[in-house]
C-alpha positions in Angstrom: 127.5 133.3 140.9 126.2 136.7 142.7 122.6 137.0 144.8 121.6 139.4 141.4 122.8 136.4 138.6 121.3 133.8 141.1 117.7 135.6 140.9 118.2 135.7 137.4 119.0 132.3 136.7 116.0 131.5 139.5 113.5 134.1 138.0 114.5 132.1 134.5 114.1 128.4 135.6 110.5 129.6 136.9 109.5 131.5 133.4 110.5 128.2 131.7 108.5 126.3 134.3 105.6 127.7 134.1 105.8 127.8 130.3 106.4 123.8 130.1 103.6 123.2 132.8 101.3 125.6 130.1 102.1 123.5 127.2 101.7 120.2 128.9 98.2 121.2 130.3 97.3 122.8 126.6 98.0 119.1 125.2 96.2 117.4 128.2 93.4 119.5 127.5 93.6 118.5 124.2 93.4 115.1 125.1 90.2 115.3 127.2 88.6 117.3 124.5 89.3 114.9 121.9 88.1 111.9 124.1 84.5 113.6 124.8 84.2 114.5 121.1 85.5 111.3 119.5 83.6 111.0 116.2 81.9 107.5 115.7 81.2 105.5 112.1 77.9 103.5 110.6 80.7 101.7 108.3 84.4 102.1 109.8 85.4 100.9 113.4 86.2 104.7 114.1 87.5 103.9 117.8 89.5 101.3 116.2 91.0 104.2 113.4 92.0 106.6 116.3 93.7 104.0 118.4 96.0 102.5 115.3 96.9 106.0 114.1 97.5 107.2 118.1 100.1 103.8 119.0 101.9 104.5 114.9 102.2 108.0 115.9 103.5 107.5 119.8 106.8 108.1 120.6 108.2 105.1 121.4 107.8 104.6 117.6 110.9 107.0 117.4 109.3 108.7 114.4 109.2 105.3 112.1 112.7 106.1 110.6 113.5 103.7 107.5 115.8 101.2 108.9 115.8 102.2 112.4 114.0 100.0 115.3 111.4 102.2 115.3 110.9 101.3 111.7 111.0 97.8 112.6 108.7 98.1 115.3 105.8 99.8 113.3 106.7 97.4 110.4 105.8 94.6 112.9 102.5 96.7 114.1 101.2 96.9 110.4 101.5 93.3 110.0 99.7 92.4 112.6 97.3 94.6 112.2 97.0 93.3 108.7 96.3 89.8 109.8 93.6 91.1 112.5 92.0 92.8 109.4 91.9 89.7 107.4 94.4 90.0 105.0 96.2 87.0 103.6 99.8 87.5 102.7 100.9 86.4 99.1 103.0 83.6 100.3 104.4 83.1 103.8 105.0 86.5 104.9 103.2 90.1 104.6 106.5 91.6 104.3 108.3 92.3 100.5 111.7 93.1 101.9 114.6 95.2 99.8 117.7 97.5 100.4 118.9 100.5 99.0 121.7 102.7 99.4 121.8 105.8 101.5 123.8 109.0 101.1 125.3 110.2 104.4 125.1 113.7 105.5 129.2 113.6 106.5 129.8 111.7 102.9 129.5 108.4 101.6 126.8 106.0 101.9 125.3 103.1 104.0 123.0 100.3 103.3 119.6 100.6 104.4 117.4 97.3 104.6 113.8 98.0 104.0 110.5 96.6 103.8 106.7 96.6 102.1 103.7 95.2 104.4 101.5 93.5 101.5 98.4 91.6 102.2 95.3 91.4 99.5 91.7 90.2 99.8 90.4 88.4 97.1 87.3 89.5 94.8 84.1 87.7 94.5 83.6 88.1 91.0 86.7 89.4 89.5 89.7 87.4 91.2 91.9 87.9 89.2 91.6 91.9 88.7 93.5 94.2 91.6 93.1 97.7 92.7 96.0 98.6 94.7 95.6 100.8 97.9 98.8 102.1 99.4 100.0 104.2 102.1 103.9 104.5 103.2 104.3 104.0 106.9 107.7 105.3 107.3 108.5 108.8 107.9 111.6 110.8 109.2 112.7 109.2 112.2 114.6 111.8 114.8 116.4 114.7 114.2 118.4 116.9 116.2 117.3 114.3 118.9 113.4 115.5 118.8 111.4 112.7 117.5 109.0 113.3 114.4 106.2 111.6 115.5 104.3 111.9 112.0 100.7 111.4 113.0 99.4 113.0 109.3 102.5 112.1 107.4 101.9 109.2 107.0 100.3 107.4 110.2 96.9 108.6 109.1 97.0 106.7 106.1 98.3 103.9 107.2 96.2 103.4 109.5 93.1 103.9 107.3 94.5 100.6 105.2 93.6 98.6 108.6 89.8 100.8 108.7 89.4 99.7 104.8 90.8 96.2 104.9 88.6 95.3 107.7 84.9 96.7 105.8 86.1 94.8 102.9 86.5 91.7 104.6 83.2 91.8 105.6 82.1 92.9 102.8 83.8 91.0 99.8 84.6 93.3 96.8 84.4 92.6 93.2 87.5 92.9 91.9 90.4 91.6 94.2 92.2 94.4 96.9 95.4 94.7 97.7 96.9 96.4 100.7 100.6 97.7 100.9 102.0 99.8 104.2 104.9 101.0 101.6 108.1 101.6 103.1 110.6 104.5 102.6 108.7 107.0 100.8 110.6 109.6 102.3 113.8 108.4 101.3 112.3 108.9 97.3 109.5 106.4 97.0 111.5 103.0 97.7 109.2 101.2 98.7 106.5 102.0 95.7 109.4 102.1 93.2 110.2 98.3 94.4 106.9 96.8 94.6 105.8 98.4 91.3 109.0 96.8 89.5 107.7 93.6 91.4 104.5 93.3 91.7 103.3 90.3 93.2 100.4 89.9 91.1 100.7 90.9 86.8 101.1 94.3 86.4 98.8 94.4 83.5 96.2 93.0 86.1 96.1 95.9 88.5 93.6 98.1 87.3 94.5 101.5 89.6 96.2 102.6 92.6 94.5 104.5 95.5 97.3 106.1 97.5 96.7 107.7 101.0 99.3 110.3 102.2 98.1 113.0 105.1 94.6 112.5 105.3 93.8 113.6 109.2 93.4 117.3 109.1 92.9 120.6 106.7 91.5 124.1 108.3 89.0 124.0 105.3 87.8 120.9 105.9 89.4 119.4 102.4 90.2 116.7 101.2 92.0 116.3 97.5 91.2 113.7 95.3 94.9 113.9 92.5 95.0 112.6 89.2 91.9 112.8 87.3 93.4 115.5 85.2 95.6 112.5 83.8 93.3 110.0 84.1 89.6 111.9 83.1 87.5 108.4 83.3 88.5 108.2 87.1 86.7 111.6 87.4 82.9 110.8 87.8 83.4 108.6 90.2 85.1 111.0 92.3 82.2 113.3 91.6 80.1 110.9 92.6 81.9 110.2 95.9 81.9 114.1 96.7 78.1 114.6 96.6 77.4 112.8 99.8 80.8 113.1 101.6 81.0 114.0 105.7 83.7 116.3 104.4 84.7 118.6 101.1 86.2 116.2 98.5 88.0 118.4 95.5 89.4 117.5 92.7 93.0 119.0 91.6 96.5 119.1 92.4 97.5 117.2 89.2 98.3 119.6 86.4 101.6 120.0 85.0 101.4 124.1 84.7 101.0 123.9 89.0 104.5 123.5 89.4 105.1 122.7 93.3 101.3 122.5 93.5 101.2 119.6 91.5 101.2 116.2 93.3 101.5 113.9 90.3 104.8 112.4 91.4 105.2 113.7 94.9 104.2 110.5 97.4 103.9 106.7 95.9 101.7 106.4 93.7 103.9 108.5 91.4 105.9 105.1 91.0 102.5 103.5 89.7 101.8 106.6 87.0 105.5 106.1 85.6 104.8 102.5 85.0 101.1 104.0 83.3 99.1 102.4 85.8 96.1 105.1 87.1 96.2 106.4 89.8 93.9 108.5 92.5 96.1 109.9 95.5 94.0 111.6 98.4 95.9 113.6 100.8 95.8 117.4 102.2 97.5 120.5 101.5 100.5 121.2 103.8 99.9 122.5 107.5 102.4 124.5 109.7 103.6 121.0 111.5 104.8 119.5 108.5 107.7 117.6 108.8 107.7 119.3 111.7 108.0 117.2 115.6 104.7 119.0 116.3 103.2 116.6 113.5 101.6 114.5 116.6 98.4 112.8 117.5 96.7 115.1 119.4 97.1 117.7 116.7 94.4 115.7 114.0 91.2 116.5 113.2 89.4 113.3 114.6 85.9 114.0 112.9 87.8 115.2 109.6 89.7 112.3 109.7 87.1 109.6 109.9 85.1 111.8 107.2 88.1 111.3 104.8 88.5 107.5 105.5 84.6 107.1 104.9 85.0 109.2 102.1 87.6 107.0 100.5 86.3 104.0 101.1 83.1 105.3 99.1 85.8 106.2 95.9 86.8 102.8 96.3 83.5 101.2 96.2 82.7 102.9 93.7 85.6 102.0 91.8 85.1 98.4 92.6 81.5 98.2 90.9 83.1 100.3 87.9 85.9 98.4 87.3 84.9 96.5 83.7 84.5 100.2 82.3 87.0 101.3 84.0 89.6 98.7 82.9 88.3 99.5 79.0 89.0 103.1 79.1 92.6 102.2 80.8 93.3 99.8 78.0 92.1 102.8 75.3 94.6 105.4 76.9 97.6 103.2 77.1 97.3 102.5 73.4 97.0 106.0 72.5 100.1 106.9 74.6 
């Protein structure tokens, strides 16, 4: 190597070091800002919510790939948090295990072992009627040696399950509520399809599904509730929840003419809809970090996220209070299909 080449190499190394240091400093600065501006809540444990999403999206979870060690670690964490949140399992375990065949990039197939994590809170009036609240806990794992942490997609929805379960454990609902952390959503809604095919309760006793997938960030401060186009009798409950919501709750993204912007079948609620179970899907529009290694905890909007979970909680409370009417309208809709 010549002196000129050596100098060029050293200069390049110095520039890369500066860039790396600058990125680290920016990340540390964001962390400090979040610590000083951490939001609070009167209805949920905001600090625990943020700790849960941070834990689930940490590097040691390895992107929570289905069937991978990181996915198993996330599953164990979910089961522990379900127990601490006051949920009861159906049977001896929270896990609903299943297998599916996965196509390999180079050809051929492999068997993948997966598991949903499912628990419930018994209702104080209608014990045999159920609202099912779902969020998938898997993500895409490690791609090209880069960990995809999936903070928004969907550590945010999974952590919200714990916060909601803790609230309803202390404030018993009229109806029983099932909380299901679903696996293998990224592989084609596998966990949701398994849950719907073999639910822990009679399928006709399920009033509706409320699904959460990507609920922690949006530049416009908007959280969408999709599904009222298909189930218009749920619209008034969402409109009521929107009136005093700390964030902007919008209805939409559920009409066939919207093409790819129709979210009707784009997450786990799609399996419920196909089984003629009413659904509402809570989520945000895609952002620049969607399915990228930059979907990190530092990039979520903590204030928006806490407000989104509070809004979803309020909507669930309204669904629960109006369950008798919802059941009648659900039955009438199904009889006309």
